[in-house]
C-alpha positions in Angstrom: -28.6 2.8 -271.3 -26.6 1.9 -274.5 -23.0 2.8 -275.0 -21.5 2.9 -278.5 -17.7 2.8 -278.0 -16.8 2.7 -281.6 -18.7 5.8 -282.7 -17.7 7.9 -279.7 -21.3 8.6 -278.8 -21.2 7.9 -275.1 -24.4 8.8 -273.1 -23.2 10.3 -269.9 -26.4 11.9 -268.8 -26.6 9.6 -265.8 -23.1 10.4 -264.7 -23.2 14.2 -264.8 -25.6 16.0 -262.5 -27.2 19.4 -263.1 -25.8 22.3 -261.1 -28.1 23.4 -258.3 -27.6 26.4 -256.1 -26.9 25.7 -252.4 -30.1 25.4 -250.3 -28.6 27.4 -247.5 -26.8 30.7 -247.9 -24.2 31.8 -245.3 -24.3 35.6 -245.4 -21.8 36.1 -242.5 -18.2 36.9 -243.1 -15.9 33.9 -242.2 -14.1 36.2 -239.7 -17.3 36.4 -237.6 -16.9 32.7 -236.7 -13.7 33.4 -234.9 -15.2 34.4 -231.6 -17.1 31.1 -231.4 -13.9 29.1 -232.0 -12.1 31.0 -229.2 -15.1 30.5 -226.9 -14.9 26.7 -227.5 -11.2 26.7 -226.9 -11.5 28.7 -223.7 -14.3 26.5 -222.3 -12.4 23.3 -223.3 -9.3 24.6 -221.5 -11.4 25.5 -218.4 -13.0 22.0 -218.4 -9.5 20.4 -218.8 -8.3 22.3 -215.7 -11.4 21.2 -213.8 -10.8 17.5 -214.8 -7.1 17.8 -213.8 -8.1 19.2 -210.4 -10.7 16.5 -209.9 -8.1 13.8 -210.8 -5.7 15.3 -208.3 -8.5 15.3 -205.7 -9.2 11.7 -206.2 -5.5 10.8 -206.3 -5.1 12.3 -202.8 -8.1 10.4 -201.4 -10.9 12.9 -201.9 -14.2 12.8 -203.7 -14.4 15.3 -206.5 -17.7 16.9 -207.7 -17.7 19.0 -210.9 -20.7 21.2 -211.6 -21.3 23.8 -214.3 -22.5 27.2 -213.1 -23.1 30.5 -214.8 -19.7 31.6 -213.6 -17.9 28.6 -214.9 -17.0 25.1 -213.7 -17.0 24.5 -209.9 -15.0 21.7 -208.5 -15.5 20.6 -204.9 -13.1 18.2 -203.3 -14.5 16.5 -200.3 -12.2 14.6 -198.1 -13.2 11.1 -197.0 
């Protein structure tokens, strides 16, 4: 690749790419993604509550067991 700085003829074909259309097309409206975000926030909050109760259980001398069921997180506190 030769560059002629005096004549102003700079070959930039290597620097500039050719525009290509995106390979994937997202047809959905961005507002449709909102329920997924709220679901993640809700599940994260529920898991945080389960961890807090498990921590409380262990702090009081118990043994906590967290399991995920179809109805949500289940925390069992078994006393030693």
